[in-house]
N, C-alpha and C positions, 0 to 999 in steps of 0.2 A: 685712564689710559698713561701712561708711563716710559719715556725712554732709558733702556735699561741695558748692563752690558750680560753680552751671552759668555759665557766660555764654548769654545770647539776643540776638542781633544783628539789629534788623531790616535787611532787604538789599534791595533792588531784584530782581525777576524779570528778569533781561537774562542776557544769555550774558556769563561772564565774570567776572559778580561775585563769584563763589562762587570762581573761581581765584585772584581779586586775593585774596582774603580770607584761603586757604590757604596762598598764596604769601607774603605779607607774615608771618603766623605762622611759616611756616618758615624765614624768614628770619633770624629772630634765636630760632630754636631751640624756635618751642613748639610742642607736640607735640600733635596732636587727640585724644583717648582715643577718643572716642566722640561721635557726630555724628548729628545729626537734620534731615533739610532737608526741609518739607513741598510738597506740590503743592499751590502756591498763586498765583494770581492778583496783580500787583500788587508788593506787599512781603509777606516772608513772614517768623519769627523761624528763624533758624537756630538750633538750639541745639548746646552741646556743650559735653565736660567740656575740659580741657586741664592738663597737665603744669606750668604755670606760669601763674597767673590774673596777676598786677601785671604782668607783662610783655605780655599781650595786651589786657588794659585797656589799657595804656598805646600799643600798636600802633593799636586799633580806634578811640582819642582821636585819634592823627595821622591816621588815613583819615578821620575824620569818621562813623564809623558811627555810630549810634545804638544802646546795650546796656544791661540790665539783669542784675545776677547774682540768681540766688534758690538758696536750700539747696534741695538732691535726695537722694536714698539712691542710693549705688552701691554695689550689690548684685553682689557675687561670686560666683560658682555655678559649678557644672560643665557644661560645653556637654554635654548629657547630657538625653534625652527625660525629661518630668515635672520638670524642676528647676524650670523657672519656674511650671509648675503649681502647685507646692507651696508657693515661696514666695508669691504673690497669692492661693490660697487661705485662708493664716495672715493675712495684710492683712485678706482679706474677712470672713473670721471674727472678728476685731477692728475689725470696724465702719470699717477705712482706706480711704478711698477713694484710685483710681489718676485720675491725671488725663492722664498721656500717661506712656508707656513710650518707650526707645530703647537701644539697644545695641551689642557688638562685641566682636568675638570674637579674643582677643590667637592671633596664630599663633604655633604651634608649642607652644602648651598645649592645656589641654582645658578650658578655663578661658573662661567667657563675662562682661561686665562688662556690666549693665543699670541704665541709671537712671530713676531711678521720683521722677514728681513725683506726691505723696501729698497728701492735705489736712492732715494731721497726721504731721510729720518727726521729732520725738523718739520718738511711741508707736511708729511703723514702724523704728525702731533699734532697739528693745528687744522688739519682735516678732522681727522676724528675726535676730537674732545668734545 
């Protein structure tokens, strides 16, 4: 598990906007490791973990997208029933709130990466280790 920076990009919920964002990141070899796109009218925060934060920020600025960065927990766990439940139970027992979560499963592995926005990043980092 690690404390990492996620990017939250405010985008219009219009056809092609996500395609433009993802394509421009790919053009400069920024790999999206995990992604959350909510079903929300108007504008919505697209949250993502990327392999190169500085390059992603530069692309977003060039495109005129508004974004923020935030520390979250990136928890690696086995892709098996019960793994997420055990981890979230540990957080709950220590009084750490989970604001939202999203994840990704790595192809060819039996591992998942779950991004967790929590009430206390440092405490969560210690609990889950």
